[in-house]
C-alpha positions in Angstrom: -0.3 0.1 -0.1 1.0 3.4 -0.5 2.1 6.0 2.4 -1.8 8.0 1.8 -5.5 6.4 0.2 -8.0 8.3 -1.2 -11.4 8.0 -0.1 -13.8 8.7 -2.1 -18.0 8.4 -1.2 -20.0 9.0 1.5 -19.7 5.3 2.5 -16.0 5.2 2.9 -14.7 9.0 4.0 -17.8 9.0 6.5 -16.6 5.8 8.1 -13.2 6.9 8.6 -14.3 10.3 9.7 -16.3 8.4 12.5 -12.9 5.5 13.0 -10.2 8.0 12.6 -10.6 11.4 12.3 -7.2 12.3 13.1 -6.0 10.1 10.1 -7.8 12.6 7.5 -6.0 15.2 6.3 -8.0 16.7 3.4 -11.9 16.5 2.6 -12.8 17.8 -0.5 -16.8 18.2 -1.4 -18.8 19.3 -4.1 -20.1 22.8 -3.4 -22.5 22.0 -5.5 -24.4 19.8 -3.6 -26.3 21.0 -1.3 -28.4 17.8 -0.2 -29.2 16.2 3.4 -26.5 14.0 3.0 -24.0 16.2 2.0 -25.0 18.3 4.8 -24.7 15.2 7.6 -21.7 14.9 6.3 -20.1 18.6 6.0 -21.1 18.2 9.9 -20.2 15.1 10.7 -16.5 16.4 9.4 -16.5 19.9 11.4 -17.9 18.1 14.4 -14.9 15.9 13.5 -12.6 19.0 14.1 -12.3 18.0 10.2 -12.3 21.5 7.5 -13.7 20.4 4.8 -12.7 22.6 1.2 -15.1 23.0 -1.7 -13.6 21.6 -5.1 -14.7 21.1 -8.4 -16.0 18.2 -9.8 -13.0 18.2 -12.3 -10.6 18.6 -9.5 -12.2 15.6 -7.2 -12.5 13.7 -10.4 -8.7 13.7 -10.8 -8.3 12.5 -7.2 -9.9 9.8 -7.8 -9.1 8.6 -11.0 -11.8 6.2 -12.9 -13.8 5.6 -9.0 -17.2 7.2 -8.6 -16.6 10.1 -6.1 -20.2 11.0 -5.2 -19.4 14.7 -4.4 -17.2 14.1 -1.8 -12.6 12.6 -1.7 -10.6 12.0 1.8 -6.8 12.3 1.7 -6.2 10.3 4.4 -3.2 8.1 6.0 -3.2 4.5 5.0 -4.0 2.0 7.4 -6.0 2.5 11.0 -3.2 -0.1 12.2 -1.2 -3.0 11.5 -2.0 -5.8 11.1 0.1 -9.0 10.8 -1.9 -12.8 10.2 0.0 -14.1 13.6 -2.3 -11.4 15.4 -5.5 -13.4 13.8 -4.5 -16.5 14.4 -3.8 -15.8 18.1 -7.3 -14.9 18.5 -8.9 -18.0 17.1 -11.8 -19.0 18.7 -14.9 -21.6 17.7 -16.8 -18.7 15.9 -13.5 -17.6 14.7 -14.6 -16.8 10.0 -11.8 -16.0 7.8 -11.9 -15.1 4.3 -8.9 -15.8 1.3 -8.8 -14.9 -1.9 -7.2 -16.0 -4.3 -5.6 -14.1 -7.6 -8.5 -11.1 -7.7 -7.6 -8.8 -9.5 -10.6 -6.8 -10.3 -10.5 -3.8 -7.4 -14.2 -3.4 -7.4 -14.6 -7.0 -7.1 -12.3 -6.9 -4.5 -14.1 -4.6 -2.9 -17.0 -5.8 -3.1 -15.7 -9.0 -1.4 -14.3 -7.2 1.3 -18.3 -5.0 2.4 -19.5 -9.0 2.6 -17.5 -10.5 4.6 -17.2 -7.0 7.1 -21.3 -7.7 6.8 -20.7 -11.3 7.6 -18.2 -10.5 10.9 -15.1 -11.9 9.4 -11.9 -12.3 11.8 -10.0 -10.8 8.0 -9.2 -11.2 4.6 -5.9 -12.8 3.3 -5.1 -12.2 0.1 -1.5 -12.7 -2.1 0.8 -9.9 -1.7 1.2 -10.0 -5.9 -1.1 -11.4 -8.3 -4.3 -9.3 -6.6 -5.8 -5.8 -7.0 -4.5 -3.4 -4.4 -6.6 -1.7 -2.2 -6.8 1.0 -4.9 -9.5 3.8 -4.5 -11.8 2.2 -6.1 -11.6 -0.7 -4.1 -12.1 1.7 -1.1 -15.4 2.9 -2.9 -16.5 -0.5 -3.6 -15.5 -2.2 0.0 -18.0 1.3 1.0 -16.2 1.8 4.4 -15.5 -1.8 5.7 -11.7 -1.7 4.9 -11.9 1.1 8.7 -12.6 -2.5 10.4 -11.9 -5.3 8.6 -9.0 -6.2 8.9 -6.9 -7.0 5.4 -3.3 -9.0 4.9 -1.4 -9.2 2.1 0.9 -12.3 2.1 3.5 -13.2 0.1 2.7 -17.0 -0.3 -0.8 -17.5 0.2 0.1 -21.9 -0.1 1.7 -21.1 2.8 0.0 -18.9 5.0 -2.7 -21.6 4.1 -0.8 -24.1 6.5 0.0 -21.6 9.0 -3.9 -21.4 9.0 -4.3 -24.8 8.9 -1.8 -25.4 12.2 -3.9 -23.1 13.7 -7.2 -25.2 14.2 -8.2 -23.1 11.2 -10.3 -25.6 8.6 -9.9 -24.7 5.2 -13.4 -24.7 2.7 -12.5 -23.6 -0.8 -15.3 -23.1 -3.3 -14.8 -24.7 -5.7 -17.3 -25.0 -9.4 -16.4 -28.9 -10.1 -17.0 -30.1 -5.9 -19.0 -32.7 -6.5 -20.7 -31.6 -3.0 -23.1 -28.6 -2.3 -21.9 -26.2 0.8 -25.0 -26.7 1.7 -23.9 -30.0 2.9 -20.8 -29.3 4.2 -20.6 -28.7 8.5 -19.6 -25.4 8.6 -19.2 -24.6 12.4 -16.8 -24.1 14.3 -13.3 -22.2 13.1 -13.4 -22.1 9.3 -11.6 -20.3 6.2 -13.6 -20.0 3.1 -11.3 -19.5 -0.1 -12.5 -18.6 -3.1 -11.1 -17.6 -6.6 -11.0 -15.2 -9.1 -14.8 -15.6 -11.3 -13.9 -17.7 -14.4 -10.5 -19.2 -13.3 -11.3 -20.2 -10.1 -8.9 -21.5 -6.7 -5.3 -22.1 -8.3 -3.6 -25.5 -7.6 -1.7 -25.0 -5.0 -4.5 -23.1 -3.0 -6.8 -25.5 -4.0 -4.7 -29.0 -3.2 -4.4 -26.6 0.5 -8.0 -27.1 0.7 -9.0 -29.5 3.3 -12.5 -29.4 1.5 -13.8 -28.6 -1.4 -17.9 -27.4 -2.2 -19.4 -26.0 -4.9 -22.1 -23.6 -5.0 -25.8 -25.1 -6.9 -26.5 -23.4 -10.1 -30.4 -23.3 -11.1 -29.5 -21.4 -14.7 -27.9 -21.2 -17.9 -24.7 -19.5 -16.1 -21.7 -21.4 -15.2 -20.6 -18.8 -12.1 -20.9 -16.0 -10.4 -19.5 -12.8 -9.5 -16.7 -13.5 -7.3 -18.4 -11.0 -4.6 -22.0 -12.7 -4.5 -19.9 -16.8 -4.2 -18.4 -15.0 -1.0 -21.8 -13.8 0.6 -23.0 -17.1 0.1 -20.6 -18.8 1.4 -19.6 -17.2 4.3 -23.9 -16.0 5.0 -24.6 -19.9 4.9 -21.5 -20.3 7.5 -23.4 -17.7 10.1 -26.6 -18.9 8.6 -25.4 -23.2 10.5 -23.5 -21.8 13.4 -26.7 -19.4 13.9 -25.9 -16.2 14.7 -28.1 -13.2 14.4 -27.8 -10.6 11.8 -25.1 -8.4 11.9 -25.7 -5.8 9.2 -28.6 -4.0 7.3 -28.8 -3.8 3.6 -28.5 -0.5 2.3 
């Protein structure tokens, strides 16, 4: 990650103002937007001691590149805290749920997966440092503020990290459309990590071989695969359903 992060959109900026306003170095907004949502964000900024700076739409777009900014952009310190896989594994318990993302190169898909993972109370997301989308402004926008409370851990070697995860007592289940068994037939109680690969490619061979079990998502229509963030939602919330846990987030 770079030394700074560019957060775009109401969800991401509001989450940073709520959780760590001291890390907001500059907050730009489109002064021509005067609706209630913008007024609420500006009020939150004032309460947090952050001075908003009016900017034209062209200036906002130049800050975020291809991301949609909704009229608000914040330049921030990139990370609220440093996480390591060791820290996460030291806290493993019977309800631990991890998400391993293998080769997700589209930043919007990555961000959507992070948003889904945070909503499902995932303890951490682990992904390879290479062959993966970075936490760019596009990914952060799609994550809708999830990155503020969800540990995301890039690792040098995902297969080796999977060995470490299993040694900590976490069972790894891989989502694979070629698996003969359905995820609804898998007992997902106890510490579990779901491993998902990119749409159209799936899990790489070494990742698949490290899984303790493979499971497919039953498909009733004509499409051959689901978007990875949709697949992540199905797998993670089926896990929560089996554990009898209450909903942790509202749709929106």
